[in-house]
C-alpha positions as CSV (number, residue, x, y, z in Angstrom):
1,X,85.5,125.1,25.3
2,X,85.1,125.0,28.9
3,X,86.9,123.3,31.5
4,X,86.5,122.0,34.8
5,X,89.3,122.1,37.1
6,X,89.0,120.2,40.6
7,X,91.4,120.4,43.4
8,X,91.5,119.4,46.9
9,X,92.1,115.8,46.7
10,X,94.9,114.0,48.9
11,X,95.5,111.4,51.3
12,X,93.6,111.6,54.7
13,X,93.4,109.5,57.8
14,X,90.2,107.6,58.2
15,X,87.7,110.4,60.3
16,X,89.7,113.3,58.7
17,X,87.9,116.2,56.6
18,X,88.7,117.1,53.0
19,X,87.0,119.9,50.7
20,X,86.9,119.5,47.0
21,X,86.6,122.4,44.9
22,X,85.4,122.9,41.2
23,X,86.2,125.9,39.0
24,X,84.9,126.3,35.4
25,X,87.6,128.4,33.1
26,X,84.5,130.4,32.0
27,X,81.0,131.7,32.8
28,X,77.9,129.8,32.1
29,X,74.9,131.5,30.9
30,X,72.4,128.5,32.6
31,X,73.1,125.9,34.6
32,X,70.7,122.8,35.2
33,X,72.5,120.6,37.6
34,X,76.1,120.8,39.4
35,X,77.2,117.8,40.9
36,X,80.1,115.4,42.3
37,X,80.6,112.0,41.0
38,X,83.4,109.5,42.0
39,X,85.0,106.1,40.5
40,X,86.6,103.6,43.0
41,X,88.9,101.2,41.7
42,X,87.0,98.1,39.4
43,X,83.8,100.1,40.2
44,X,81.5,102.0,38.0
45,X,81.4,105.7,38.3
46,X,78.5,106.7,40.7
47,X,76.6,110.0,41.6
48,X,77.8,111.2,45.5
49,X,75.9,114.8,45.4
50,X,74.3,116.9,43.1
51,X,72.5,120.9,43.6
52,X,70.3,121.7,41.4
53,X,69.7,125.6,40.0
54,X,66.7,125.5,42.3
55,X,68.7,124.5,45.2
56,X,67.3,121.3,45.5
57,X,70.3,118.7,46.8
58,X,70.6,115.0,47.0
59,X,72.9,112.5,47.9
60,X,74.2,109.1,47.8
61,X,72.7,107.1,51.2
62,X,76.6,106.4,52.2
63,X,77.5,109.9,52.5
64,X,74.5,111.4,54.0
65,X,75.4,113.1,57.0
66,X,79.1,113.4,56.5
67,X,79.4,115.0,52.9
68,X,78.0,118.7,52.0
69,X,77.7,120.1,48.8
70,X,77.2,123.9,47.7
71,X,78.1,126.1,44.8
72,X,79.5,130.0,44.4
73,X,76.9,130.9,41.2
74,X,79.0,134.1,40.8
75,X,82.3,132.1,40.2
76,X,80.5,129.0,38.9
77,X,82.2,126.7,41.2
78,X,80.9,123.6,43.2
79,X,82.5,122.5,46.1
80,X,82.1,119.1,48.5
81,X,82.9,119.3,52.1
82,X,83.7,115.9,53.3
83,X,83.9,115.0,56.9
84,X,84.3,111.8,58.5
85,X,85.6,110.3,55.8
86,X,86.1,106.2,55.8
87,X,88.4,104.2,53.5
88,X,85.6,103.2,51.1
89,X,85.5,106.9,50.3
90,X,88.4,106.4,48.5
91,X,88.1,107.3,44.6
92,X,88.6,109.3,42.1
93,X,86.0,112.2,42.5
94,X,84.9,114.0,39.4
95,X,83.0,117.3,39.0
96,X,80.0,117.7,36.7
97,X,78.1,120.7,35.5
98,X,75.0,120.3,33.2
99,X,74.8,123.8,31.5
100,X,75.7,126.0,28.6
101,X,78.6,128.0,28.6
102,X,78.7,131.5,27.1
103,X,79.2,131.2,23.6
104,X,78.6,126.8,23.8
105,X,75.6,124.6,23.2
106,X,73.9,122.9,26.1
107,X,76.1,119.8,27.5
108,X,77.3,117.9,30.2
109,X,80.6,118.9,31.5
110,X,83.7,116.8,33.0
111,X,86.4,117.6,35.0
112,X,89.2,115.6,35.0
113,X,88.9,114.4,38.4
114,X,91.0,114.5,41.5
115,X,92.2,111.1,44.0
116,X,91.0,110.9,47.4
117,X,92.6,108.0,49.3
118,X,91.3,107.4,53.2
119,X,93.7,105.1,55.4
120,X,92.5,103.1,57.7
């Protein structure tokens, strides 16, 4: 079964930057959406940014102008550039790909998450 592996999380001071990466263990035959979600302690998981197969991008309101999502289709990878980080961005960030990996059925795939902690 395909696995999504996130990296790039860590501890950063407010105002700093991090770049998250997510790579799939195998190629996908078809992808609908690639996205990043986050979940802070005691809160529900929320969508941070998403990019469709057609290149349409959407962001959660609080990250607009600070975060940028982009992808590398050839490597089935998606990235999240996070600038001007705030303490309220602290959360576990999860990669999500909705698509069909080679040899598998269409499904919603999740990574295990990477911790982002922003200190004030």
